[in-house]
BASELUM-432044 format. One line per 5 residues: number of its first residue (from 1); for each residue x, y, z of C-alpha. Coordinates in nm, 3 decimals, padded with zeros to 5 digits. Example, Ala and Ser with C-alpha at 12.3 -4.5 7.8 and 13.67 -1.06 7.14 Angstrom:
2
1 = 01.230:-00.450:00.780 | 01.367:-00.106:00.714
This chain:
366
1 = 00.433:02.606:02.422 | 00.411:02.268:02.247 | 00.790:02.240:02.229 | 00.824:02.334:02.595 | 00.573:02.067:02.692
6 = 00.764:01.813:02.484 | 01.089:01.909:02.657 | 00.934:01.873:03.003 | 00.778:01.540:02.908 | 01.109:01.406:02.779
11 = 01.285:01.517:03.098 | 01.023:01.347:03.315 | 01.052:01.024:03.118 | 01.430:01.032:03.149 | 01.396:01.069:03.526
16 = 01.126:00.805:03.572 | 01.284:00.517:03.382 | 01.582:00.464:03.615 | 01.356:00.504:03.920 | 01.122:00.235:03.792
21 = 01.413:00.008:03.713 | 01.520:00.037:04.077 | 01.184:-00.014:04.246 | 01.063:-00.308:04.039 | 01.154:-00.664:04.142
26 = 01.509:-00.778:04.075 | 01.418:-01.099:03.888 | 01.531:-00.950:03.557 | 01.398:-00.691:03.316 | 01.204:-00.944:03.109
31 = 01.003:-01.050:03.416 | 00.971:-00.698:03.557 | 00.777:-00.570:03.257 | 00.566:-00.881:03.192 | 00.244:-00.730:03.336
36 = 00.270:-00.446:03.084 | 00.314:-00.646:02.764 | 00.132:-00.524:02.455 | 00.036:-00.769:02.182 | -00.150:-00.694:01.859
41 = -00.348:-00.907:01.616 | -00.232:-00.912:01.255 | -00.279:-01.054:00.908 | -00.014:-01.074:00.637 | -00.195:-00.827:00.412
46 = -00.148:-00.559:00.681 | 00.202:-00.487:00.544 | 00.176:-00.554:00.170 | -00.095:-00.523:-00.095 | -00.126:-00.890:-00.186
51 = -00.424:-01.126:-00.212 | -00.241:-01.458:-00.189 | 00.050:-01.579:00.020 | 00.277:-01.879:-00.018 | 00.474:-01.984:00.288
56 = 00.846:-02.044:00.247 | 01.116:-02.103:00.507 | 01.074:-01.818:00.759 | 00.891:-01.585:00.516 | 00.591:-01.565:00.284
61 = 00.578:-01.475:-00.083 | 00.299:-01.227:-00.155 | 00.112:-01.240:-00.487 | -00.137:-01.010:-00.653 | -00.309:-01.238:-00.897
66 = -00.024:-01.438:-01.045 | 00.238:-01.166:-00.995 | 00.491:-01.185:-00.714 | 00.479:-00.843:-00.545 | 00.700:-00.903:-00.244
71 = 00.763:-01.079:00.083 | 00.629:-01.078:00.438 | 00.821:-01.195:00.742 | 00.832:-01.189:01.120 | 01.130:-01.016:01.277
76 = 01.153:-01.276:01.552 | 01.255:-01.534:01.293 | 01.556:-01.327:01.190 | 01.673:-01.091:01.465 | 01.541:-01.242:01.786
81 = 01.857:-01.159:01.981 | 01.800:-00.784:01.935 | 01.604:-00.674:02.241 | 01.489:-00.345:02.392 | 01.492:-00.205:02.747
86 = 01.254:-00.473:02.869 | 01.492:-00.749:02.764 | 01.241:-00.874:02.507 | 01.233:-00.862:02.130 | 01.015:-00.598:01.963
91 = 00.818:-00.840:01.747 | 00.737:-00.685:01.412 | 00.561:-00.791:01.091 | 00.747:-00.651:00.790 | 00.657:-00.630:00.422
96 = 00.909:-00.574:00.139 | 00.865:-00.554:-00.238 | 01.077:-00.734:-00.496 | 01.305:-00.431:-00.533 | 01.398:-00.412:-00.165
101 = 01.168:-00.130:-00.054 | 00.962:-00.171:00.261 | 00.588:-00.182:00.198 | 00.470:-00.193:00.557 | 00.577:-00.238:00.919
106 = 00.343:-00.345:01.198 | 00.425:-00.381:01.567 | 00.307:-00.714:01.708 | 00.451:-00.719:02.059 | 00.648:-00.501:02.299
111 = 00.684:-00.429:02.670 | 00.901:-00.118:02.651 | 00.892:00.091:02.972 | 00.947:00.419:02.785 | 00.607:00.370:02.621
116 = 00.433:00.255:02.935 | 00.526:00.550:03.156 | 00.480:00.854:02.938 | 00.507:00.802:02.563 | 00.174:00.751:02.393
121 = 00.130:00.417:02.221 | -00.001:00.611:01.923 | 00.328:00.803:01.901 | 00.522:00.477:01.888 | 00.300:00.345:01.610
126 = 00.338:00.675:01.423 | 00.716:00.637:01.444 | 00.684:00.308:01.254 | 00.469:00.466:00.982 | 00.776:00.634:00.829
131 = 00.933:00.300:00.725 | 00.721:00.214:00.417 | 00.916:00.326:00.113 | 01.256:00.296:00.281 | 01.515:00.117:00.066
136 = 01.693:-00.163:00.250 | 01.972:-00.166:-00.010 | 02.067:00.191:00.073 | 02.006:00.139:00.444 | 01.864:00.380:00.700
141 = 01.984:00.506:01.037 | 01.808:00.673:01.328 | 01.893:01.041:01.313 | 01.951:01.038:00.939 | 01.689:00.869:00.722
146 = 01.471:00.780:01.023 | 01.330:01.064:01.232 | 01.290:01.041:01.609 | 01.043:01.331:01.631 | 00.747:01.105:01.711
151 = 00.914:00.935:02.007 | 01.157:01.186:02.153 | 01.310:01.039:02.466 | 01.304:00.679:02.345 | 01.644:00.661:02.176
156 = 01.724:00.302:02.274 | 01.384:00.172:02.166 | 01.414:00.354:01.833 | 01.769:00.238:01.766 | 01.697:-00.125:01.851
161 = 01.373:-00.129:01.651 | 01.547:00.026:01.352 | 01.814:-00.245:01.372 | 01.546:-00.512:01.394 | 01.365:-00.385:01.085
166 = 01.676:-00.333:00.872 | 01.848:-00.652:00.987 | 01.540:-00.870:00.931 | 01.471:-00.720:00.589 | 01.829:-00.760:00.470
171 = 01.837:-01.121:00.585 | 01.524:-01.201:00.385 | 01.650:-00.997:00.089 | 01.972:-01.199:00.085 | 01.781:-01.526:00.097
176 = 01.537:-01.432:-00.180 | 01.794:-01.274:-00.410 | 01.663:-00.920:-00.372 | 01.997:-00.828:-00.222 | 02.317:-00.996:-00.330
181 = 02.656:-00.967:-00.172 | 02.981:-01.025:-00.352 | 03.126:-01.367:-00.283 | 03.412:-01.335:-00.041 | 03.736:-01.518:-00.060
186 = 03.777:-01.760:00.226 | 03.999:-01.547:00.446 | 04.128:-01.609:00.793 | 04.281:-01.371:01.042 | 04.650:-01.419:01.104
191 = 04.755:-01.590:01.427 | 05.113:-01.467:01.448 | 05.213:-01.180:01.675 | 05.433:-00.891:01.572 | 05.501:-00.590:01.793
196 = 05.365:-00.259:01.662 | 05.356:00.097:01.792 | 05.039:00.303:01.809 | 05.151:00.510:01.510 | 05.215:00.197:01.307
201 = 04.868:00.064:01.389 | 04.709:00.396:01.289 | 04.912:00.443:00.972 | 04.848:00.087:00.860 | 04.469:00.111:00.906
206 = 04.448:-00.143:01.190 | 04.308:00.129:01.417 | 04.056:00.379:01.277 | 03.978:00.722:01.420 | 03.656:00.924:01.407
211 = 03.603:01.270:01.556 | 03.275:01.444:01.644 | 03.328:01.799:01.764 | 03.120:01.951:02.042 | 03.000:02.232:01.815
216 = 02.849:01.968:01.581 | 02.620:01.884:01.872 | 02.527:02.247:01.933 | 02.752:02.265:02.239 | 02.950:02.574:02.335
221 = 03.214:02.354:02.494 | 03.539:02.358:02.301 | 03.709:02.047:02.170 | 03.575:01.706:02.074 | 03.277:01.517:02.211
226 = 03.408:01.200:02.049 | 03.767:01.133:01.956 | 03.722:00.760:01.904 | 03.975:00.499:01.806 | 03.854:00.147:01.729
231 = 03.963:-00.178:01.573 | 03.946:-00.556:01.586 | 04.074:-00.751:01.884 | 04.133:-01.103:01.740 | 04.448:-01.060:01.527
236 = 04.717:-01.067:01.798 | 04.924:-00.813:01.607 | 04.639:-00.568:01.665 | 04.460:-00.674:01.982 | 04.758:-00.787:02.186
241 = 04.945:-00.466:02.108 | 04.648:-00.253:02.214 | 04.517:-00.452:02.513 | 04.833:-00.609:02.642 | 04.895:-00.983:02.657
246 = 04.686:-01.060:02.967 | 04.369:-00.876:02.865 | 04.405:-00.999:02.508 | 04.424:-01.364:02.619 | 04.127:-01.316:02.851
251 = 03.919:-01.170:02.569 | 04.014:-01.446:02.325 | 03.915:-01.705:02.584 | 03.574:-01.539:02.606 | 03.512:-01.568:02.230
256 = 03.675:-01.906:02.170 | 03.336:-02.069:02.094 | 03.245:-01.816:01.826 | 03.199:-01.445:01.783 | 03.457:-01.173:01.783
261 = 03.542:-00.848:01.960 | 03.628:-00.485:01.894 | 03.791:-00.224:02.115 | 03.681:00.138:02.141 | 03.892:00.413:02.297
266 = 03.761:00.764:02.352 | 03.963:01.077:02.424 | 03.671:01.320:02.385 | 03.468:01.488:02.656 | 03.160:01.271:02.590
271 = 03.097:00.905:02.664 | 03.018:00.614:02.437 | 02.788:00.475:02.708 | 02.491:00.710:02.670 | 02.169:00.723:02.869
276 = 02.065:00.377:02.752 | 02.353:00.219:02.942 | 02.269:00.410:03.259 | 01.901:00.317:03.242 | 01.906:-00.038:03.121
281 = 02.252:-00.160:03.025 | 02.213:-00.094:02.651 | 02.465:00.105:02.449 | 02.251:00.338:02.240 | 02.529:00.550:02.087
286 = 02.685:00.293:01.857 | 02.630:-00.037:01.680 | 02.816:-00.257:01.433 | 02.678:-00.355:01.091 | 02.809:-00.617:00.851
291 = 02.616:-00.683:00.530 | 02.267:-00.797:00.639 | 02.354:-00.820:01.009 | 02.333:-00.560:01.285 | 02.497:-00.601:01.627
296 = 02.385:-00.399:01.930 | 02.574:-00.423:02.260 | 02.459:-00.473:02.619 | 02.641:-00.443:02.950 | 02.722:-00.816:02.951
301 = 02.913:-00.766:02.624 | 03.135:-00.493:02.772 | 03.477:-00.510:02.937 | 03.642:-00.193:03.067 | 03.972:-00.103:02.900
306 = 04.168:00.132:03.124 | 04.512:00.132:02.968 | 04.624:00.120:02.604 | 04.947:-00.076:02.592 | 05.078:00.008:02.244
311 = 05.390:00.225:02.252 | 05.306:00.589:02.188 | 04.933:00.547:02.250 | 04.757:00.857:02.388 | 04.592:00.860:02.727
316 = 04.230:00.750:02.692 | 03.946:00.904:02.891 | 03.743:00.585:02.858 | 03.785:00.256:02.680 | 03.612:-00.073:02.634
321 = 03.621:-00.412:02.466 | 03.288:-00.520:02.315 | 03.211:-00.884:02.247 | 03.029:-00.954:01.919 | 02.840:-01.269:02.009
326 = 02.700:-01.343:01.665 | 02.884:-01.641:01.519 | 02.789:-01.511:01.175 | 03.019:-01.208:01.216 | 03.328:-01.248:00.998
331 = 03.618:-01.038:01.130 | 03.811:-01.091:00.806 | 03.542:-00.900:00.612 | 03.456:-00.525:00.617 | 03.207:-00.386:00.869
336 = 03.072:-00.047:00.974 | 03.069:00.130:01.309 | 02.755:00.343:01.333 | 02.735:00.631:01.582 | 02.406:00.792:01.684
341 = 02.423:01.100:01.908 | 02.141:01.314:02.045 | 02.164:01.682:02.123 | 01.944:01.987:02.184 | 01.861:02.286:01.969
346 = 01.654:02.494:02.207 | 01.377:02.264:02.327 | 01.404:02.037:02.024 | 01.598:01.711:02.028 | 01.819:01.650:01.725
351 = 02.025:01.354:01.611 | 02.363:01.317:01.446 | 02.449:00.987:01.281 | 02.799:00.897:01.162 | 02.907:00.582:00.979
356 = 03.271:00.467:00.968 | 03.394:00.182:00.747 | 03.650:-00.066:00.878 | 03.843:-00.336:00.694 | 04.124:-00.529:00.856
361 = 04.445:-00.464:00.659 | 04.569:-00.745:00.435 | 04.887:-00.785:00.641 | 04.674:-00.937:00.920 | 04.514:-01.196:00.690
366 = 04.663:-01.543:00.637
């Protein structure tokens, strides 16, 4: 009975969100949800067992007596551009020990519609209670190390908040020395163009493929839900071959002031858009991660790709170019594409997370 009620509740929430988005004023999501903002009081000791704090640049050191026990920081100082449905950042106070394990997470502000129209505030706060003890060095993804059971139906909110917590913590860890990254050689993407077939791009590692079968998502439908191909746009020997000269030049003009872009092509029966795109213009089925940085995409970052130009390329069911607006993204360095898919087992919602590594082949580096 409890599971049935949860299923009905989730279905009602899914139906109500797009309706509310339509009937509220058109001034923008951030303004639409302003009357429903939630803000909480806090103190630094809420997220770490410390009795003294020393302020540094965008974080605090926490001491117990004379011993440094960790760090406290505000997510807005590190990942402000990551926003939820409402168009506003989910402000969070985060504590982390000197080994890189989270000691506490406290919500300070949100105006998420999914919470306001059906999900109990208590359930949202309970979702955040699972973060203490999580290791930021190992990482954690929604659907894998992070359970969605407490807030079923709020996939976008969960994914964005997870990215905020992990991204903020890794930024602070890198600054304090808790997390160190190998020093990279100063590499630059090649600017010369060389024609390449689809097979040559695949075989050389310029285009990566990941498959998620329908039966992995408890579906009786045959075939693949995702048959994704993705890669970098900027090296002309990759992007121009895949997009064609006109679309490639248009994309490069868009990112000329910083940032980068990837393309994603899907031949499976599912869609990379997900319910988050339909409801509020957020892509909740994938994100990009590079070292301490997480990139989540919105509708304004998306350009439809209808035709793959490389010789021998298969017919795509859907395709897109996604602009990575962070100027700190380095296309010459490795990154990860993270997929998060939801599915049903009876009345229970389950999650499947997949992580794919990408590194631009050396032949495209100058």
